[in-house]
N, C-alpha and C positions, 0 to 999 in steps of 0.2 A: 424386112431387113433392108437397110440402107445399101445401095449398090455404088459402085464405083463411078456409074454414069451420073448418078444425082450429085456426088462430090465434085465431079468435073463442071457440070451445069452451073452449081451454086458459086465455084470458086471462079467460073468463067475461063476455064482452060481445057485443055484436051485431056481424054483419058489416060493417053500416052504420057503426058506430064504429070499426072496423079500418079501413076504406076512408077514412073521414075523417081519421084520424091519418096515414096513409101517403100521403095525396094532399094534406096540409096544408090541409084545407077550412077555409072561413070558417067553418063550423060550430063553436061552442065545444065542446071536450072538457076534462073536468075533468083538471087536470094529473096527478093520481094515476093515473087511467085511462089517460092517454096513456103514461106512463111504463111501466105494466104491459103495454100493448100492444106498445110498442118492445121491452121485455125478452123477450116471448114471440116476437116475429119474430126476434130474435136467436138465441135459444134453438133454435128449430126451423128455423132458416136458411131462412126463407120468401123467396122471389123471385116478385114479381108476374109473371104471363103476360104477356110482352110483346106477343104477338099479339092477346090480348083487349083489352089497354090501347090498342093502336094501332087497333084497330077501333072503341073506344069515342071516341077523341079524333080518329079520322079521320087520324092521322099516326102514322108507325112511328118517326120520329127515326134513320132509317136511310137512307144514301145508297149507290148503287152506283157503283163505278168499273170501267170496261172497259179493259183494256189489251192490247195487241198480243203482248207477249212477258214473262212475270213473270221470265224468267232474265236479262233485260237490266239491268244495273245502272242504265242510264239512267232506267228507270221507277221504281226503288226512291226515288230522290231526289224525284220527283213525287209519289208516293204519301205519302212521309214528310210534304210540304207539305200534301196534302190532309188527312191524318189529324191533323196538329197544329192546323189550323184547324177541323176537324170536332170535335175534342175540346173546344176552347173554346167551341163552340157547342152541345155536349152531343149530337152526332150520332155513330151508329156507322158503320163502313164495311164494306161488302161487296165484295170484289175479284173479278173475273172475267177469265179469260185467254182472248183470242180467236184467238190464233196467227195474226193478221191473214186470218182466214176469214170472209167476209161472213156465212155461214150460223151461224158461232159468235156473231158479234156480235148477230145477230137473235135467237137462242136465249137469249143472256145477258139480252137486254132483256125477254124474255117471263118469264124467272126473276125478275127484279128487280120486275116488275109483279106477279107472283104473292106476292111476300114484302111487297108493299105498300110498295115504297121510296118515300122522298118525292122523290128525284130522282136523276139519273145524270151523271157526267162519263165522257166519251170522251177517254182519254188518248191520243190519236194513233191512227193506223190506221184511220180511220173511212171506209167505203164509202158513197158517195151511192146509194142504191138506193130505188125506191119500196116495196120490202118491209120496208125499216127504218123508214121514215117511218111506214108503216101499223101496223108493230109498236108503235111508241112510243105512240100514241094520247095518252092523258092524261099521259104524262111528257114529250111534246114541249114543254110550256110550262115544263118543270122540268129542262132538260137544257142541259150546257155543254160545249164541245169545246175540247181544248187541241190547237192546231193549225188548219189550215184545213179547212172544210167547205163544199161547194157549197150547201147548205141554208141556212136562214134560223135558224140557231141562235147565241146568244151564245158568245163565244170569247175565249181567252187566246192569243196568239200570237207569235212571232218573226218576222222576215222572213227566211225561208229563202233566197230568191233572194239577197238581200244577203250573207248568210253563205256561200254557195257563192262569191260575187264575191270577198269578201276573203281566201279560202282561195287563189284564183288569183292574186290580187294579191300576196299574200306570196311566192308562188313565183316569180313573174316578177320581183319585185324582187330575188330571190336569182340571178336569170340563168336560169331555166327557160323553156322554150318547149314541149318536148314533154311535155304533161301529160295524164295519164289521168285518167278518172273511173270508180270503181266504184260504182255506185248501187243501191238497192233496187228493188222493184216500183214503175213509175211509175203504177199505179193507185192508189197512195197519194199524196195531195196533196203531203204533206211532200217525197216523193222527186221528185215532178215539178217542184216548184218550185227544188229543188236543182240538178237537171238544167238547168233554164231558166237559173239564175243563172251556172252553170258555163260555159254556151254564150254567154251574154251577155258574160261577163268575156273570153273568148277573143276574141271580136270586137273588144272595147274595147281589148284590149292587143295586137292584131294578131298573135295565135297561131295556127298552123294547127289546123283541126279535123280529127282523123283519126277516121273512124268506127270504125276497130278499136280505138280507145283509149277508147271508151265502152261500158261493158259493164254488165250486171245481175247480180246475185247475191242469195243469201239474206243477210240482215241478221245474220249470225252469224259466229263466228270461222272456221268451216269455209268459209263462203260467202266471205269475204274471202281467206283462203288459196288457195282454188280458182281464183279469177279472177284473182289477181295471178300466181299461178304460170303460168297461160295466158298473161298479158300479157308475162311475161319470155321466154316462147319465141319471140315474134315477131321478125322480121328486124330491125325497127327497135323497140327497147323504149324506154319512156317514161322520162324523167329524174325524173319526180315523179309521185306518184299521190294522188288525193284520194279518199278512203273515205267512204261515206255515213253510217259511224257508227264508234265506237272499237273495238266488238267486231269488225268486219271490219277495221280497222287493226291490231288485234293479230295477227289471221291473216295480214296482209300482211307485217308484220315476220318472221314464221315463214318464209314462202315466200321472201322476198329473202335471209334468212340462209342458207337452204338452197342457194340458187343461188350462194353464195360471193360475194355483192355486199355492198358497204358501205353503211350508211345513215349520212348523207345523200349521201355523195360519189358513189355510183353512182345511187341512188334515193332520192329524198325521199318521206316519207309524212305526209299530213295527215289526221287523223280528225275527226269530229264528235261532240258532247256534252261532252267533257272530263270523263269520269267520273275518280274518284279514281286508278285505276291507271295512268292515262297519266304520273302523275308518278313512279311506282315502277317502271314498266317498263323494259327495257333494248333500246335506247335509250328515252328518256322520249320520248312523243308528242306533237308539236305538234297540238292540236285546236282546234276552234270551241268556245268556252265558251257553254253555254245554260243560263240560270239556272232550273234544273229545280225546285228547291224552290220557287221565288218563283211559277212557273207553277202548281204544284199549289196552292199556299196562295191564290193570287187565283181560280182556277176554284172552288174551295170557297166563297169568300166570295161570288163572284158567284152560285153555286147558291143560297146561303142567301137573298139577295136575291129571287131567283125564287120560292123555296118560299113566302117570305113574302108573294107577290103583288106584290112591288114591281118597276116597270120598271127595269133597270139603267141607271146613268148613262152607262156606255159600253158598246155593243154588242160591240165588239172592243177588248181591251185588249192593248197591244203591248209588248214587252220587248226590251230592247238585247241584242245578241250581240257577242262580242269574239273575237279570235284568240290563244290562248296560245302563244307559240313555245317550242319544246323541241328537243331533240337531233335527233329525226327529220328536221328539215329545216335547222337552222342548224349548219353545220360549227363544231366546236369550242365548243358551248354549254356555259356553266358554266365554262370554263377561265379565263376573265379573273377570275372571281369567286374562283375557288381560288388563282389566282396571288396576288390582292389579300390575300387571307386569309393567305397563306403571308408574303408581305411584311410584314403587320401583326405576324406572330407573331415575324418576325426583328426588327423595330424594337423590340417590346415585350421581346424576349430581351436585346437590347443595353442597354435602360434598366435591366433587372433587374441585369446585369453590373456597370453603373456604380455601383451600391449595395453590392456584395459586395466584401469585403476579401478578397484572396487571400494566403494565407501565404507567405512566402518560403520555398524549399526548404532543408532542413538538411542541411549536408555532414558 
């Protein structure tokens, strides 16, 4: 690695002069000398030592993001929102994958502290433990949570209870009463809230709550597949299933198809998150839309305020959710639109024919 001393020697100036040029110091540097230094920096491909610079300025311009599952597309859009906001503010982003394990979250916090990260964003799956609070130390005043956290940290959130409620409401409006819920681990506040919203909705709409219809599985394709396969073997199978995320919903569709059942005629499926694949899956998946990009962007903006030492205007910032209805719950979804397009094509075809002169047949 090229050092600042090598740059100074080749440019035939002092180390102080090189430093002043690179840091745009208020000390005046001769225009010709400045150009010579910049030319030498480019020739030698010199890069300042980021760690030394951060120690000097007491900030690294780096933030950490701890996510539960790096393979889940849900978090990709959140990280994109964080990254775009970080880029605008000049911050770099370090991503840590926790696999929903408390010990890995704590280890990630220690690693971010060792790297002198200026702040941290917990993108879901945070466990409230004394060990985590202890590990945070100086980062505790510069941390933001995406989701609910039992501690006193600023957060950007959606109302997961309401989200599960409207999922049930949609199914009830379609005539369903035997509704199952395949949830993730309820030691996650997000999953606990979704389960509570599901149960509240059943009570509100006078639907029976069957204990065997509420199961827990891994928030993965295989987790959703395994739990739905098991549900379909019961004497009374559900007529509709709400899955805790879209990954599980994709697995659910596979299990239902393997059982030679129709979606949604035999079993309707609702997912959570509304990842892009929902629109392209067969059948397309009805899902609760969560504004993932906006959550990530808002979390980063909130963290920047904290790093600057400013008290946030809102300790908790709420975002709206909605349900996007597709083929997995609505029979014949899209058929009306196709018929309408076909009718338009027929009408336009007739209009074209009116302008065409058809020659008489020659005998």
